[in-house]
N, CA, C and O atoms as CSV, one atom per row, in Angstrom:
chain,resi,resn,atom,element,x,y,z
A,1,MET,N,N,0.824,-1.188,0.000
A,1,MET,CA,C,0.000,0.000,0.000
A,1,MET,C,C,0.868,1.253,0.000
A,1,MET,O,O,0.545,2.241,-0.659
A,2,SER,N,N,1.964,1.207,0.737
A,2,SER,CA,C,2.864,2.366,0.760
A,2,SER,C,C,3.471,2.620,-0.610
A,2,SER,O,O,3.630,3.770,-1.019
A,3,SER,N,N,3.809,1.555,-1.316
A,3,SER,CA,C,4.382,1.710,-2.660
A,3,SER,C,C,3.370,2.319,-3.613
A,3,SER,O,O,3.720,3.201,-4.398
A,4,PHE,N,N,2.123,1.870,-3.563
A,4,PHE,CA,C,1.089,2.442,-4.426
A,4,PHE,C,C,0.819,3.899,-4.059
A,4,PHE,O,O,0.581,4.732,-4.934
A,5,SER,N,N,0.855,4.199,-2.776
A,5,SER,CA,C,0.664,5.567,-2.326
A,5,SER,C,C,1.772,6.470,-2.871
A,5,SER,O,O,1.503,7.563,-3.368
A,6,ALA,N,N,3.009,6.005,-2.772
A,6,ALA,CA,C,4.140,6.779,-3.285
A,6,ALA,C,C,4.068,6.914,-4.803
A,6,ALA,O,O,4.367,7.980,-5.341
A,7,LEU,N,N,3.677,5.857,-5.494
A,7,LEU,CA,C,3.570,5.901,-6.948
A,7,LEU,C,C,2.512,6.912,-7.384
A,7,LEU,O,O,2.741,7.690,-8.311
A,8,LEU,N,N,1.370,6.904,-6.728
A,8,LEU,CA,C,0.331,7.876,-7.051
A,8,LEU,C,C,0.821,9.297,-6.773
A,8,LEU,O,O,0.540,10.214,-7.545
A,9,GLY,N,N,1.545,9.478,-5.683
A,9,GLY,CA,C,2.107,10.789,-5.369
A,9,GLY,C,C,3.076,11.262,-6.439
A,9,GLY,O,O,3.072,12.439,-6.797
A,10,ILE,N,N,3.907,10.362,-6.957
A,10,ILE,CA,C,4.857,10.722,-8.015
A,10,ILE,C,C,4.117,11.104,-9.289
A,10,ILE,O,O,4.470,12.087,-9.940
A,11,ILE,N,N,3.103,10.342,-9.647
A,11,ILE,CA,C,2.333,10.637,-10.863
A,11,ILE,C,C,1.678,12.009,-10.761
A,11,ILE,O,O,1.713,12.787,-11.714
A,12,ILE,N,N,1.085,12.304,-9.623
A,12,ILE,CA,C,0.424,13.598,-9.448
A,12,ILE,C,C,1.445,14.728,-9.412
A,12,ILE,O,O,1.187,15.805,-9.949
A,13,ALA,N,N,2.595,14.504,-8.792
A,13,ALA,CA,C,3.644,15.526,-8.774
A,13,ALA,C,C,4.133,15.825,-10.193
A,13,ALA,O,O,4.356,16.986,-10.538
A,14,LEU,N,N,4.299,14.799,-11.006
A,14,LEU,CA,C,4.703,15.011,-12.396
A,14,LEU,C,C,3.638,15.785,-13.164
A,14,LEU,O,O,3.959,16.657,-13.972
A,15,TYR,N,N,2.384,15.468,-12.915
A,15,TYR,CA,C,1.293,16.198,-13.568
A,15,TYR,C,C,1.314,17.671,-13.159
A,15,TYR,O,O,1.228,18.554,-14.012
A,16,LEU,N,N,1.427,17.934,-11.864
A,16,LEU,CA,C,1.440,19.325,-11.391
A,16,LEU,C,C,2.674,20.075,-11.886
A,16,LEU,O,O,2.607,21.279,-12.135
A,17,ALA,N,N,3.797,19.377,-12.030
A,17,ALA,CA,C,5.020,20.019,-12.513
A,17,ALA,C,C,4.877,20.452,-13.968
A,17,ALA,O,O,5.505,21.424,-14.387
A,18,ARG,N,N,4.067,19.751,-14.735
A,18,ARG,CA,C,3.870,20.098,-16.147
A,18,ARG,C,C,2.983,21.318,-16.327
A,18,ARG,O,O,3.045,21.989,-17.357
A,19,LYS,N,N,2.157,21.607,-15.329
A,19,LYS,CA,C,1.277,22.772,-15.422
A,19,LYS,C,C,2.127,24.032,-15.304
A,19,LYS,O,O,3.053,24.098,-14.496
A,20,LYS,N,N,1.805,25.016,-16.110
A,20,LYS,CA,C,2.570,26.269,-16.091
A,20,LYS,C,C,2.292,27.084,-14.842
A,20,LYS,O,O,3.192,27.729,-14.305
A,21,GLN,N,N,1.048,27.058,-14.376
A,21,GLN,CA,C,0.702,27.849,-13.205
A,21,GLN,C,C,-0.427,27.151,-12.453
A,21,GLN,O,O,-1.395,26.678,-13.048
A,22,LEU,N,N,-0.280,27.100,-11.147
A,22,LEU,CA,C,-1.339,26.561,-10.304
A,22,LEU,C,C,-2.226,27.717,-9.868
A,22,LEU,O,O,-1.739,28.731,-9.369
A,23,GLU,N,N,-3.531,27.556,-10.061
A,23,GLU,CA,C,-4.466,28.607,-9.689
A,23,GLU,C,C,-5.223,28.212,-8.430
A,23,GLU,O,O,-5.381,27.030,-8.126
A,24,LYS,N,N,-5.682,29.212,-7.713
A,24,LYS,CA,C,-6.499,29.019,-6.509
A,24,LYS,C,C,-5.821,28.055,-5.531
A,24,LYS,O,O,-6.392,27.032,-5.152
A,25,LEU,N,N,-4.600,28.401,-5.134
A,25,LEU,CA,C,-3.815,27.521,-4.268
A,25,LEU,C,C,-4.475,27.268,-2.922
A,25,LEU,O,O,-4.488,26.136,-2.439
A,26,ILE,N,N,-5.022,28.312,-2.313
A,26,ILE,CA,C,-5.649,28.153,-0.994
A,26,ILE,C,C,-6.866,27.237,-1.108
A,26,ILE,O,O,-7.095,26.402,-0.233
A,27,THR,N,N,-7.646,27.386,-2.175
A,27,THR,CA,C,-8.802,26.514,-2.387
A,27,THR,C,C,-8.350,25.072,-2.566
A,27,THR,O,O,-8.954,24.158,-2.006
A,28,LEU,N,N,-7.291,24.863,-3.344
A,28,LEU,CA,C,-6.762,23.521,-3.562
A,28,LEU,C,C,-6.313,22.883,-2.252
A,28,LEU,O,O,-6.611,21.718,-1.990
A,29,ILE,N,N,-5.602,23.643,-1.437
A,29,ILE,CA,C,-5.132,23.129,-0.145
A,29,ILE,C,C,-6.319,22.806,0.763
A,29,ILE,O,O,-6.338,21.756,1.404
A,30,THR,N,N,-7.304,23.695,0.822
A,30,THR,CA,C,-8.464,23.488,1.682
A,30,THR,C,C,-9.255,22.253,1.278
A,30,THR,O,O,-9.611,21.438,2.129
A,31,LEU,N,N,-9.530,22.110,-0.003
A,31,LEU,CA,C,-10.277,20.942,-0.470
A,31,LEU,C,C,-9.489,19.650,-0.248
A,31,LEU,O,O,-10.065,18.606,0.059
A,32,THR,N,N,-8.185,19.733,-0.405
A,32,THR,CA,C,-7.351,18.560,-0.198
A,32,THR,C,C,-7.338,18.158,1.279
A,32,THR,O,O,-7.372,16.969,1.598
A,33,LEU,N,N,-7.288,19.130,2.166
A,33,LEU,CA,C,-7.351,18.818,3.600
A,33,LEU,C,C,-8.697,18.200,3.964
A,33,LEU,O,O,-8.756,17.298,4.799
A,34,LEU,N,N,-9.776,18.674,3.348
A,34,LEU,CA,C,-11.090,18.085,3.575
A,34,LEU,C,C,-11.115,16.634,3.094
A,34,LEU,O,O,-11.630,15.751,3.780
A,35,LEU,N,N,-10.560,16.404,1.923
A,35,LEU,CA,C,-10.481,15.040,1.398
A,35,LEU,C,C,-9.615,14.159,2.300
A,35,LEU,O,O,-9.915,12.980,2.492
A,36,ALA,N,N,-8.548,14.728,2.849
A,36,ALA,CA,C,-7.690,13.964,3.767
A,36,ALA,C,C,-8.487,13.521,4.994
A,36,ALA,O,O,-8.328,12.397,5.471
A,37,GLY,N,N,-9.339,14.405,5.500
A,37,GLY,CA,C,-10.175,14.042,6.639
A,37,GLY,C,C,-11.135,12.911,6.301
A,37,GLY,O,O,-11.337,11.996,7.099
A,38,ILE,N,N,-11.725,12.981,5.113
A,38,ILE,CA,C,-12.645,11.926,4.681
A,38,ILE,C,C,-11.906,10.598,4.532
A,38,ILE,O,O,-12.396,9.554,4.962
A,39,LEU,N,N,-10.717,10.648,3.916
A,39,LEU,CA,C,-9.927,9.424,3.760
A,39,LEU,C,C,-9.505,8.861,5.115
A,39,LEU,O,O,-9.470,7.644,5.297
A,40,LEU,N,N,-9.189,9.726,6.054
A,40,LEU,CA,C,-8.801,9.273,7.385
A,40,LEU,C,C,-9.977,8.590,8.090
A,40,LEU,O,O,-9.795,7.583,8.776
A,41,ILE,N,N,-11.168,9.136,7.921
A,41,ILE,CA,C,-12.354,8.489,8.480
A,41,ILE,C,C,-12.565,7.135,7.819
A,41,ILE,O,O,-12.854,6.143,8.489
A,42,GLY,N,N,-12.415,7.104,6.479
A,42,GLY,CA,C,-12.544,5.831,5.769
A,42,GLY,C,C,-11.516,4.822,6.229
A,42,GLY,O,O,-11.813,3.633,6.349
A,43,PHE,N,N,-10.316,5.290,6.484
A,43,PHE,CA,C,-9.252,4.416,6.965
A,43,PHE,C,C,-9.596,3.862,8.345
A,43,PHE,O,O,-9.340,2.692,8.631
A,44,GLY,N,N,-10.170,4.697,9.189
A,44,GLY,CA,C,-10.506,4.268,10.547
A,44,GLY,C,C,-11.662,3.288,10.599
A,44,GLY,O,O,-11.693,2.400,11.452
A,45,PHE,N,N,-12.609,3.447,9.689
A,45,PHE,CA,C,-13.791,2.584,9.692
A,45,PHE,C,C,-13.755,1.501,8.621
A,45,PHE,O,O,-14.775,0.869,8.344
A,46,ALA,N,N,-12.606,1.285,8.026
A,46,ALA,CA,C,-12.495,0.298,6.946
A,46,ALA,C,C,-12.834,-1.090,7.462
A,46,ALA,O,O,-12.273,-1.567,8.449
A,47,ASP,N,N,-13.767,-1.723,6.767
A,47,ASP,CA,C,-14.114,-3.084,7.139
A,47,ASP,C,C,-13.730,-4.076,6.037
A,47,ASP,O,O,-14.041,-5.265,6.108
A,48,SER,N,N,-13.052,-3.557,5.031
A,48,SER,CA,C,-12.576,-4.436,3.972
A,48,SER,C,C,-11.203,-3.953,3.502
A,48,SER,O,O,-10.833,-2.792,3.680
A,49,LEU,N,N,-10.481,-4.858,2.913
A,49,LEU,CA,C,-9.141,-4.526,2.430
A,49,LEU,C,C,-9.191,-3.489,1.315
A,49,LEU,O,O,-8.272,-2.680,1.189
A,50,ILE,N,N,-10.239,-3.497,0.509
A,50,ILE,CA,C,-10.353,-2.542,-0.598
A,50,ILE,C,C,-10.502,-1.116,-0.068
A,50,ILE,O,O,-9.821,-0.211,-0.550
A,51,ILE,N,N,-11.369,-0.905,0.903
A,51,ILE,CA,C,-11.554,0.431,1.480
A,51,ILE,C,C,-10.280,0.882,2.177
A,51,ILE,O,O,-9.881,2.041,2.056
A,52,LEU,N,N,-9.651,-0.008,2.894
A,52,LEU,CA,C,-8.390,0.296,3.552
A,52,LEU,C,C,-7.327,0.710,2.533
A,52,LEU,O,O,-6.617,1.694,2.738
A,53,THR,N,N,-7.222,-0.033,1.451
A,53,THR,CA,C,-6.228,0.262,0.414
A,53,THR,C,C,-6.513,1.597,-0.260
A,53,THR,O,O,-5.602,2.408,-0.431
A,54,LEU,N,N,-7.758,1.837,-0.644
A,54,LEU,CA,C,-8.105,3.103,-1.293
A,54,LEU,C,C,-7.843,4.293,-0.379
A,54,LEU,O,O,-7.359,5.331,-0.831
A,55,SER,N,N,-8.158,4.149,0.895
A,55,SER,CA,C,-7.907,5.238,1.841
A,55,SER,C,C,-6.420,5.508,1.984
A,55,SER,O,O,-5.992,6.662,1.974
A,56,TRP,N,N,-5.632,4.454,2.115
A,56,TRP,CA,C,-4.194,4.629,2.312
A,56,TRP,C,C,-3.517,5.176,1.060
A,56,TRP,O,O,-2.682,6.077,1.144
A,57,VAL,N,N,-3.875,4.632,-0.095
A,57,VAL,CA,C,-3.272,5.079,-1.351
A,57,VAL,C,C,-3.634,6.536,-1.626
A,57,VAL,O,O,-2.835,7.283,-2.192
A,58,GLY,N,N,-4.829,6.935,-1.229
A,58,GLY,CA,C,-5.240,8.323,-1.418
A,58,GLY,C,C,-4.336,9.311,-0.717
A,58,GLY,O,O,-4.223,10.456,-1.153
A,59,PHE,N,N,-3.695,8.899,0.351
A,59,PHE,CA,C,-2.800,9.806,1.064
A,59,PHE,C,C,-1.566,10.170,0.244
A,59,PHE,O,O,-0.954,11.209,0.493
A,60,GLY,N,N,-1.187,9.343,-0.723
A,60,GLY,CA,C,-0.093,9.706,-1.624
A,60,GLY,C,C,-0.440,10.942,-2.432
A,60,GLY,O,O,0.389,11.832,-2.623
A,61,ALA,N,N,-1.679,10.983,-2.903
A,61,ALA,CA,C,-2.142,12.148,-3.654
A,61,ALA,C,C,-2.321,13.345,-2.730
A,61,ALA,O,O,-1.980,14.472,-3.090
A,62,ILE,N,N,-2.844,13.104,-1.566
A,62,ILE,CA,C,-3.109,14.184,-0.618
A,62,ILE,C,C,-1.830,14.943,-0.270
A,62,ILE,O,O,-1.805,16.173,-0.286
A,63,GLU,N,N,-0.791,14.214,0.036
A,63,GLU,CA,C,0.462,14.874,0.428
A,63,GLU,C,C,0.987,15.772,-0.686
A,63,GLU,O,O,1.446,16.884,-0.426
A,64,VAL,N,N,0.921,15.297,-1.910
A,64,VAL,CA,C,1.421,16.084,-3.037
A,64,VAL,C,C,0.555,17.309,-3.273
A,64,VAL,O,O,1.073,18.395,-3.532
A,65,PHE,N,N,-0.767,17.145,-3.185
A,65,PHE,CA,C,-1.673,18.268,-3.412
A,65,PHE,C,C,-1.591,19.324,-2.316
A,65,PHE,O,O,-2.044,20.452,-2.513
A,66,ILE,N,N,-1.024,18.979,-1.176
A,66,ILE,CA,C,-0.819,19.971,-0.118
A,66,ILE,C,C,0.591,20.552,-0.208
A,66,ILE,O,O,0.764,21.767,-0.118
A,67,THR,N,N,1.587,19.708,-0.383
A,67,THR,CA,C,2.978,20.149,-0.356
A,67,THR,C,C,3.323,21.097,-1.498
A,67,THR,O,O,3.937,22.138,-1.263
A,68,ILE,N,N,2.947,20.764,-2.718
A,68,ILE,CA,C,3.330,21.590,-3.866
A,68,ILE,C,C,2.720,22.988,-3.784
A,68,ILE,O,O,3.454,23.961,-3.959
A,69,PRO,N,N,1.408,23.143,-3.524
A,69,PRO,CA,C,0.891,24.505,-3.379
A,69,PRO,C,C,1.519,25.281,-2.220
A,69,PRO,O,O,1.768,26.480,-2.345
A,70,LEU,N,N,1.779,24.606,-1.086
A,70,LEU,CA,C,2.424,25.305,0.029
A,70,LEU,C,C,3.829,25.769,-0.331
A,70,LEU,O,O,4.238,26.870,0.037
A,71,GLN,N,N,4.565,24.931,-1.047
A,71,GLN,CA,C,5.908,25.321,-1.478
A,71,GLN,C,C,5.830,26.502,-2.450
A,71,GLN,O,O,6.666,27.404,-2.402
A,72,THR,N,N,4.831,26.493,-3.324
A,72,THR,CA,C,4.660,27.587,-4.278
A,72,THR,C,C,4.347,28.890,-3.560
A,72,THR,O,O,4.931,29.927,-3.874
A,73,ILE,N,N,3.435,28.846,-2.602
A,73,ILE,CA,C,3.093,30.042,-1.830
A,73,ILE,C,C,4.323,30.554,-1.082
A,73,ILE,O,O,4.578,31.758,-1.055
A,74,ALA,N,N,5.083,29.642,-0.477
A,74,ALA,CA,C,6.274,30.040,0.279
A,74,ALA,C,C,7.319,30.667,-0.636
A,74,ALA,O,O,7.945,31.658,-0.260
A,75,GLN,N,N,7.520,30.117,-1.815
A,75,GLN,CA,C,8.501,30.693,-2.744
A,75,GLN,C,C,8.110,32.096,-3.163
A,75,GLN,O,O,8.974,32.955,-3.335
A,76,GLU,N,N,6.815,32.338,-3.329
A,76,GLU,CA,C,6.356,33.662,-3.724
A,76,GLU,C,C,6.402,34.654,-2.572
A,76,GLU,O,O,6.639,35.841,-2.796
A,77,ALA,N,N,6.184,34.199,-1.353
A,77,ALA,CA,C,6.047,35.101,-0.214
A,77,ALA,C,C,7.339,35.361,0.554
A,77,ALA,O,O,7.493,36.422,1.158
A,78,VAL,N,N,8.268,34.408,0.538
A,78,VAL,CA,C,9.466,34.515,1.373
A,78,VAL,C,C,10.617,35.103,0.558
A,78,VAL,O,O,10.892,34.639,-0.549
A,79,PRO,N,N,11.290,36.116,1.095
A,79,PRO,CA,C,12.460,36.661,0.405
A,79,PRO,C,C,13.574,35.609,0.264
A,79,PRO,O,O,13.685,34.695,1.082
A,80,ASP,N,N,14.381,35.753,-0.772
A,80,ASP,CA,C,15.430,34.770,-1.065
A,80,ASP,C,C,16.340,34.489,0.129
A,80,ASP,O,O,16.697,33.336,0.368
A,81,GLU,N,N,16.718,35.512,0.873
A,81,GLU,CA,C,17.679,35.320,1.964
A,81,GLU,C,C,17.082,34.569,3.161
A,81,GLU,O,O,17.829,34.102,4.020
A,82,LEU,N,N,15.765,34.445,3.232
A,82,LEU,CA,C,15.131,33.742,4.342
A,82,LEU,C,C,14.661,32.330,3.979
A,82,LEU,O,O,14.246,31.576,4.859
A,83,ARG,N,N,14.721,31.972,2.722
A,83,ARG,CA,C,14.206,30.664,2.301
A,83,ARG,C,C,14.932,29.505,2.975
A,83,ARG,O,O,14.318,28.477,3.259
A,84,GLY,N,N,16.217,29.654,3.234
A,84,GLY,CA,C,16.979,28.597,3.895
A,84,GLY,C,C,16.503,28.325,5.313
A,84,GLY,O,O,16.724,27.237,5.845
A,85,LYS,N,N,15.852,29.306,5.929
A,85,LYS,CA,C,15.322,29.127,7.281
A,85,LYS,C,C,13.863,28.676,7.261
A,85,LYS,O,O,13.424,27.948,8.152
A,86,ILE,N,N,13.127,29.098,6.265
A,86,ILE,CA,C,11.691,28.814,6.210
A,86,ILE,C,C,11.402,27.423,5.648
A,86,ILE,O,O,10.560,26.707,6.190
A,87,PHE,N,N,12.088,27.029,4.568
A,87,PHE,CA,C,11.774,25.760,3.915
A,87,PHE,C,C,12.042,24.531,4.786
A,87,PHE,O,O,11.239,23.599,4.749
A,88,PRO,N,N,13.116,24.479,5.561
A,88,PRO,CA,C,13.267,23.314,6.454
A,88,PRO,C,C,12.123,23.214,7.466
A,88,PRO,O,O,11.658,22.114,7.766
A,89,PHE,N,N,11.668,24.356,7.993
A,89,PHE,CA,C,10.551,24.331,8.926
A,89,PHE,C,C,9.272,23.873,8.229
A,89,PHE,O,O,8.497,23.104,8.797
A,90,LEU,N,N,9.049,24.341,7.003
A,90,LEU,CA,C,7.875,23.941,6.236
A,90,LEU,C,C,7.915,22.437,5.954
A,90,LEU,O,O,6.898,21.756,6.090
A,91,ASN,N,N,9.073,21.919,5.566
A,91,ASN,CA,C,9.201,20.487,5.304
A,91,ASN,C,C,8.999,19.651,6.571
A,91,ASN,O,O,8.362,18.599,6.525
A,92,LEU,N,N,9.532,20.113,7.685
A,92,LEU,CA,C,9.340,19.416,8.955
A,92,LEU,C,C,7.854,19.415,9.344
A,92,LEU,O,O,7.330,18.399,9.801
A,93,SER,N,N,7.194,20.537,9.161
A,93,SER,CA,C,5.765,20.624,9.480
A,93,SER,C,C,4.950,19.653,8.639
A,93,SER,O,O,4.034,19.009,9.150
A,94,MET,N,N,5.272,19.543,7.361
A,94,MET,CA,C,4.547,18.624,6.492
A,94,MET,C,C,4.812,17.173,6.899
A,94,MET,O,O,3.912,16.337,6.833
A,95,THR,N,N,6.027,16.877,7.312
A,95,THR,CA,C,6.344,15.514,7.744
A,95,THR,C,C,5.572,15.153,9.007
A,95,THR,O,O,5.066,14.038,9.127
A,96,VAL,N,N,5.479,16.083,9.946
A,96,VAL,CA,C,4.748,15.853,11.181
A,96,VAL,C,C,3.262,15.692,10.887
A,96,VAL,O,O,2.595,14.842,11.477
A,97,PHE,N,N,2.743,16.517,9.967
A,97,PHE,CA,C,1.326,16.428,9.593
A,97,PHE,C,C,1.045,15.056,9.020
A,97,PHE,O,O,-0.090,14.767,8.641
């Protein structure tokens, strides 16, 4: 399940990388967090291997849909000289999440 989750995350990251510009980043992050909550509920109440697998694999997509927009917002908002201090904290926060 972890391998499928990572594979889905890579596919979505490649898709997002091909896009020239991501629009409505805050909306994308918000909807993705809502979907993460739904998947987490599905994961908790899974009574079959299929539901468990779909919930877990969905987290591969969720992480990418949250991380890439957050990184984009941070690159636009943070001055170059502070990025070395901000990005490690942002990456640590995403790992903890």
